[in-house]
N, C-alpha and C positions, 0 to 999 in steps of 0.2 A: 283445198277447194278453190283454186285460183280460177278455174274455168268450168264449173259444173254445167252439165247439159240440162239438168232438171231443177226448176225453182218451184218450191211449194209456198204458196202465198195464202195467208189467213185473211179472209175478207169479211168485213162487217156489213150490217144493213145500210150503212151510209155509203157503200160502194167505193169508187175511186177516191172520194174526198178523204177517206180515212187511211189511205195507203201511204207508206213511206216512199221516199224518192227511189230507193232500191227496188221496191215492188213495182213502181210505175215503169222503171227502166226495164225490168225483166219482162213485163207485159208488152212493152213496145218492141222488144227484140224477139219475142216468141214467134215461132213458126206455127205452133199448135198450142191451144189452150183447152185444158180439160176442166170440167166442173159440172155442177148441177145446172139445169136450165135457168134457175134464178140467178146463180153466180155469173153465168155467161151473159145474161141480159144486163146485169149490173155494170159489167165492164165493157159492154158493147163489143163482144168478141167477134161477132160477124162470121165471116167464112172461116176464120181460124178456130172457131169454137167446136169442141167435141163433147157432147154430153156423156156422162158415165153410162156404161151399158147396164141393162137390167136383165138378170141379176148382176150385182156389182162385181167388177173384176178390174184388177190393175193391169191385166195383160196388154190392153191397147196402149197404155203409157210406156210400159217396158219395151214394147215392140218398136218404139221410136227412139231407142237409146242412141245417143250421139247427136240428135237434132236439138234445137232450142225449144224446150217444152216447159210450159207453166201448168201447174195443177192448182186449182182454186179450192179452198175449203173454208168452212165457216169458222171464224174466230181462230182458235189455236188448233192447228192441224194435227197436233200430237195429243190432244185430249178428246178421245172418241172421234178422231178425224181420219182423213185419208192418209196422212203422213205415216201413221203407225202401220198401215197396210202396205205401203210402198217400200219402206226402208229395209225390211228383211231381205229384199231381192236386189239391194243396191250396195255398192261400196261407198265409203265415206266421201271420196272425192267426186262422186257423181251428182251430188245434190246439195242444195242449200235451202234454207227456210226463213221466211219472214212472217212470224205469227202476228195476229191481232188479238185484242182482248177476247178471251173466251166467253161463250154464252154463260158459263157458270160464274165467271167473274162479274159480268154485267148484271146477272140476276142477283148475286149476293149484294152488289152495290145498291140495287133498287130496294132490296129487302132490308138492308142495314144489318146483314148477318156476317159474322166472322167466317170466312170461307174455310178456314182450317177446322172449324167445328161442325161443318155441314157434310153430309153424305151425298156424293154425286153419282148419278147413274145415266148412262146413255141407253135409252130404250127405243131407239129408232127401229131396230129389228129384233128386239128381245121381249119376252113376255113380262107382264106386270109381276109375275111370281118372283122375279129377281128381288123384289122389294120385301118379300115376306120375312126373311130372317132379320131385317132391321126395323120392322114396324113395331114401335113401342112408344107409349105416351111421352111427349116431350122431345122426341127426335125431330130434327130438321133435315129435310131431303130436297135436293134439286134434281130434276129429271129433264132430259131432253127427249122429246116425243117425235114420232114419225110424221104426224100431220095434225090438223086441227081437231078432227073427230076423236083422236086418241085422248084428248084432254077430258072430254065427257065420259069416255069409256073408263078412264082411270078413276074418275070420281065414283062411278058405279061400282067398280071393282073394290074400292076402299069401303064403300058403304056395305057391300055384301059381306065383307069380312069383319064387320064390327067397328070400322074406323070412319063411319059417316060423320062424326063430329070434328074430324080433322079440317083445318083451314087450308084451302087450296088456292094459291095465288097463280093465276094464269098470265104468263108474260109472253106477249106476241111481238115479233119483229123488233127485238131489243136493239137499241142504238140507231134506229133508222126513223124516217118520217112516218112510218106506219105503226110505230110503237104503241101498244095498248096494254094496260095492266088492269086485271079484274080479280076480285077476291070473292070466293064462295066457300061453302062447306061441301064435303064429299057427298053428303046426303042430298044437298040441293042440286048439285051437278051444274053443267054449263054446256052451252051450244054456241053456234056461230063463232067458232074460233078459227083464225087464219094461221097458216104456217109461215115462217118457222115459229115454233112454240116451245117454251119451257114451262115447267110448273114448279112452284115452291110449296112443299107440304110441311105443315106443322102438325105432327101426328097427335091425335087425341082419340079417346074411345077405349077400345079393348086393350088389355095388358100386353098383348103381343106374345111372341114365342120366346121361351127361355133360351139362353145361350149356353147353359151348362150341358155337358154330356148326359145322356140318359133321358131323351124326350119321351113323353107318354106314349105307350104302345098304340093307343087309339088314334094317334095322328098318322099312322102308317097304314097303307093298304097291304094286307097280308092274308095268307090262308092258314094261319096258325104257326107257320115256320118263320119265327122271328126271334132274334136275340132279345130277351126281355130287358126291360128298362134298366134294372139295377146291374145286371151282368153286362149290358151294353156300356154303361158308364165305366165299369171296371175295365172292360176291353179297350175302350177308347183311351183310357189312362195308360194302359200298357202299350198300345200302338203309338202313342205320343205324336200326333200329327203336328207338322210344322209347315210353314208357308211354302207353297210350290211343290210339295212332295207328292209322290204317287203311291197309291195303295193297290195291292191285289186283294180282292175280296173273293175267296175261292169257295164255291158253294154258297152263294150270296143270299139265298132265300128271298126275303123281302127287300134286301138292299139297305136295311136300316143302318148297318155299320158303315157302308159306303156313303150314305147320305150324311150321317153325322161327321164322318171324316171330312167331307167337303165343306161342311158348315163350320168346322173347328178352326180352319186357318185359311188366310187369303191365298187363292190360287191353288189350293190342294185339289188333286184330281184322283179319281178312283176308277179302276177297271173291275167291274163285277162280273164274275163268271157263274152262270147258272144253267143247269142241264134241262130244266123244265120250262117250257115256253110260257105257261101261265104265270109262273113266278117271275120270269123275265118281264112280263107285262106289268106286274106289280112294282118291280124295281123302276121301270120307266115312269110309271105313274107317280111314285114317290119322289123321284128325281125332279120331275116337272112341278109337282106340288110344292116342293121346298125351294124351287128356283135354282137348282144346281144341275139341270139337265145338260148344260154346256160343259160341265166338268166331270160327269159320270157317264162312262161308256159301258154298255151291257154287251156281253159276249155269251153266245149260246153254245153249250157243249160240255163235255166232261173235261175238267180243268187240266188234268195231266197232258191232254193232247193239245192244249191251247197256250200253255204258259210260255213256250218258246217264242211265240209271236207277240206277246204282250210287251208294252213299254217297260223299261228298266224300273223296278220298284224300289221304294225306300222302306216300305213296310208291307207285310203280308199277313192276312188273317185267314185262318181255316176254322170254320165253324162246325164241321162234322164230316163224316164219310171218309175218314183217314185210315190208312193201313200202313204197314211197314214199307211196302214197295212204293207207295205214293209219297210218303214222307222222305224216303231216300232220294227219289227222283226230284222232289222239290228242293231239298237241301243242296243237291248237286248243281242246280241252275241259279241259286240265289247269289247275287253279288255280295262281296264282302261288305259288311257294315249294315246289311239289311236287317230290320227288326221283324221277327217272326212271332206271332201269337196264335196259339192253338187252344180252342175250347173244346172240352169233351164231357159227355155225360155217361159214356159206356165204360164198363170195366175193362174191356179189351183195349180200347184206345187210351184209357188211363194208364194201363200197364205199358203201352207203347211209349207214351210221352215221358213216363217215369224212367224208362230205360234210356231214352235219348237225353233226358236231363242228367242222368248219371254219367253219360258219355261225353256230352259237349257243354254241359252247364246251363246257365240261365236261371230263371226263377220258376218254381213249381208251387202253385197255390190251389187251395180248395175253398170254394165259396158255398156255404150253406145258408139259404135264405128262406124265411117263412113269413107269411102274412096272416094277420088276424082275420078270422071268419066266424060266423055264427056257429055255435055248438050247443044245440038245444036252446035253453033260455040264456045261455052264457056265450062267451067267445073262447075260441081256442086257436092254436097255431096250425096253419096248413103249410107244411114244408114243400118247397119246390125240389126237383131233383138236384142233388149237388153237382156243381160244375167244377171240374179240374182245369186249371189254366196253366199252360206252359208258355213262357215268354223268354226269348233268347235273341242275342245279336249274332248273326252269321259270322 
């Protein structure tokens, strides 16, 4: 990196005063300076300044490859910043970076919180639902928000979901002359907030969502086609999600398996295939409601016709509608090492998976589940249909 054409500079609210000598030198040599309007004003970019396009795109920067270019970002450019968007299209020798203290670091310093024990979210362009899986009494969260109005909207969102007792500290323009810190409850809300803004949340109120597999069925939008809670927990255990892995959910129904797969491990992604449009709408609603819409993709159609176009899977779940031809076609395209889990409630499909179990191995299990229900003046057991599950590694 002896002579990179691109320099990425982290800028604080104190402007040039907080920059290193290397950052100042890069700014002085730059032919073009990219940044938000606030950043460009702070460094007096003048005619060299180029505001980011709306919607955001790195193309204008990459189009100047070979010229002396500076990109300005708030704080640490690689923590929810422009640096992470630019580097995938660059080789190591093309760029260098001079970070500043991140907004998360400044916020933790003001709050007196151990940063390693805090959950950090960038919600500039993401829905508040991203917080839903982590909301639990006693949790501490730091969030970057898109503008001042979002602070009040976040308070309202917390209150509507039973977390109105949470303490919300609103931190404006940290590290600069306009810095202001105010503390409210989610129920009280706040207005007259100026950007840039971060919030620190000390969660209180509702118990939050459990993190074990097998969430209550009533949390999901569905038309009755849903893998029930107990079987879902057993299915997730067999699928064994790991960080960053990809699931094919074939015949996804409500998408409950896909949703819980995404919730189970950081960066886990799911491709849910469903032939019925109404059920596809339920899958999208569930993905949005649980804050995993950015990691769950819905595909419409009959899955044998679509699997060749899907991303390479680490695990595959088939919840029904299987026959010998479909299973053979699926087996033929699965990469070596893929985990396959099939649930069935019909005698025909049970015989099919039993045959395949005998041929290629794996684990064949039968689950019989019953729940207590009124029976006259007493209670009796109401059995669900037995589920036969075949799990195997390709």
